[in-house]
Structures are given as structure tokens and as C-alpha cells.
C-alpha positions as CSV (number, residue, x, y, z in Angstrom):
1,M,214.8,-2.8,4.5
2,K,213.2,-1.0,7.4
3,H,209.5,-0.4,7.7
4,F,207.7,2.8,8.6
5,M,204.4,4.2,9.4
6,V,204.1,7.8,8.2
7,E,201.5,10.1,9.6
8,A,200.6,13.4,7.9
9,T,198.6,16.0,9.7
10,Y,197.2,18.9,7.6
11,V,198.3,22.3,8.7
12,A,196.8,24.3,5.7
13,P,193.1,24.8,4.9
14,I,191.6,21.7,3.4
15,E,191.0,23.6,0.1
16,Q,194.7,24.1,-0.3
17,V,195.3,20.5,0.5
18,R,192.7,19.3,-2.0
19,E,194.4,21.6,-4.7
20,A,197.6,19.6,-4.1
21,Y,196.0,16.1,-4.4
22,P,197.0,15.5,-8.1
23,R,200.6,16.4,-7.4
24,H,200.6,14.3,-4.1
25,R,199.0,11.3,-5.8
26,A,201.5,11.4,-8.7
27,W,204.3,11.5,-6.2
28,L,202.8,8.6,-4.3
29,Q,202.4,6.5,-7.5
30,K,206.2,6.9,-8.1
31,G,206.8,5.4,-4.6
32,Y,204.4,2.5,-5.3
33,D,206.1,1.9,-8.7
34,A,209.4,1.7,-7.0
35,G,208.1,-0.8,-4.5
36,L,208.5,1.5,-1.5
37,F,204.9,2.0,-0.5
38,L,202.4,-0.7,0.7
39,C,199.2,1.3,1.3
40,S,198.1,4.9,2.0
41,G,195.1,6.9,2.5
42,P,193.4,9.8,4.2
43,K,192.2,9.9,7.7
44,E,188.4,10.2,8.4
45,P,187.5,13.0,8.9
46,P,190.2,14.4,6.4
47,T,192.7,15.9,8.8
48,G,195.7,14.1,7.3
49,G,196.7,10.6,6.2
50,Y,198.8,7.4,6.7
51,L,201.3,5.6,4.6
52,V,203.0,2.3,5.2
53,A,206.5,2.6,3.6
54,R,209.9,0.8,3.5
55,A,213.3,2.3,3.0
56,D,217.0,1.5,3.8
57,S,216.9,4.0,6.7
58,M,215.0,6.8,8.3
59,E,217.3,9.3,6.6
60,T,216.5,7.8,3.2
61,L,212.8,7.9,3.9
62,R,213.0,11.6,5.0
63,T,214.9,12.4,1.8
64,L,212.2,10.9,-0.3
65,F,209.7,13.1,1.4
66,E,211.5,16.3,0.4
67,A,209.8,16.0,-3.0
68,E,206.4,15.2,-1.5
69,P,204.0,18.1,-2.3
70,F,202.3,18.3,1.1
71,F,205.7,18.3,2.7
72,S,207.5,20.7,0.3
73,E,204.6,23.1,0.2
74,R,204.1,23.0,3.9
75,L,200.5,21.8,3.8
76,A,201.1,19.1,6.4
77,T,203.4,18.0,9.1
78,F,204.8,14.5,9.2
79,T,205.7,12.0,11.8
80,F,207.9,9.0,10.7
81,T,207.8,5.9,13.1
82,E,209.9,2.8,12.4
83,F,208.3,-0.5,13.3
84,Q,209.0,-4.1,13.2
85,P,206.4,-6.0,11.2
86,V,206.5,-9.3,13.0
87,K,203.0,-10.4,12.1
88,R,201.5,-10.0,8.7
89,Q,199.3,-11.6,6.0
90,S,201.0,-14.3,3.9
91,W,199.9,-12.6,0.7
92,A,202.0,-9.6,1.6
93,E,205.1,-11.5,2.5
94,H,207.0,-10.5,-0.6
95,W,206.7,-6.8,0.4
96,F,208.0,-7.4,3.8
97,D,211.1,-9.5,3.0
98,D,214.5,-8.0,3.3
99,A,215.3,-7.8,-0.4
100,P,215.2,-4.4,-1.8
101,P,212.7,-3.5,-4.4
102,A,213.7,-3.7,-8.1
103,S,214.1,0.1,-8.4
104,V,214.8,1.6,-4.9
105,G,215.3,5.3,-5.0
106,A,213.6,8.6,-4.6
107,P,210.4,9.0,-6.6
108,A,211.3,11.5,-9.3
109,A,210.0,15.1,-8.8
């Protein structure tokens, strides 16, 4: 598995972004349930957000995001950066190992 930092930057008015929060959070939960996401949250002030994710490839990750509401509704732009997690807390070791999660795949739309 490869590891990624995903940065979202809102390009729509914050009111539109907030209206999409329930759909966005439901999509995120599917990624957490599939074992693809470690953590996520908004920037402060709320101009976008960050997500630590894993996937087989950059292409696979980008495909997952086609169903992400902020992406599909063009409420935000996204930057996907692969990184090598060489240092990490021991309690998170299971997430960073090379074994794929139990149910890898795109979160259902």
C-alpha cells in the first residue's frame, strides 16, 4: 500500500461547502470502514481540509475521489501527495503495514 496526504482547498462559498458536509462525511465514513483513511479534518480557519489515506496507487486514490462530494460538485480542489511514513507511533503500526485492508475498494457512492 502507498500512503498519501490529501489537501482540499475550498473554491465555493463556505455556505455551499457546509451544505455538502453530510454527504462528504458519509463518503469519508465508507473510506474509514474500508480501512483506507487514517484521519481527516478541516483546516483552521475553514478553507479546506486534510486527509491521510492509503491506496494501491495514486490512480486508485484519484478514482476513489471521483465520488467525493466536494470533488464531484466542484466545491474544492484537491492535491494528492504520496509520502513514505518512515516514522510513526507504534499504536498505528497496523494501519501502515503493507497488507491491504480487509475490504479495499472505492467507497460506494
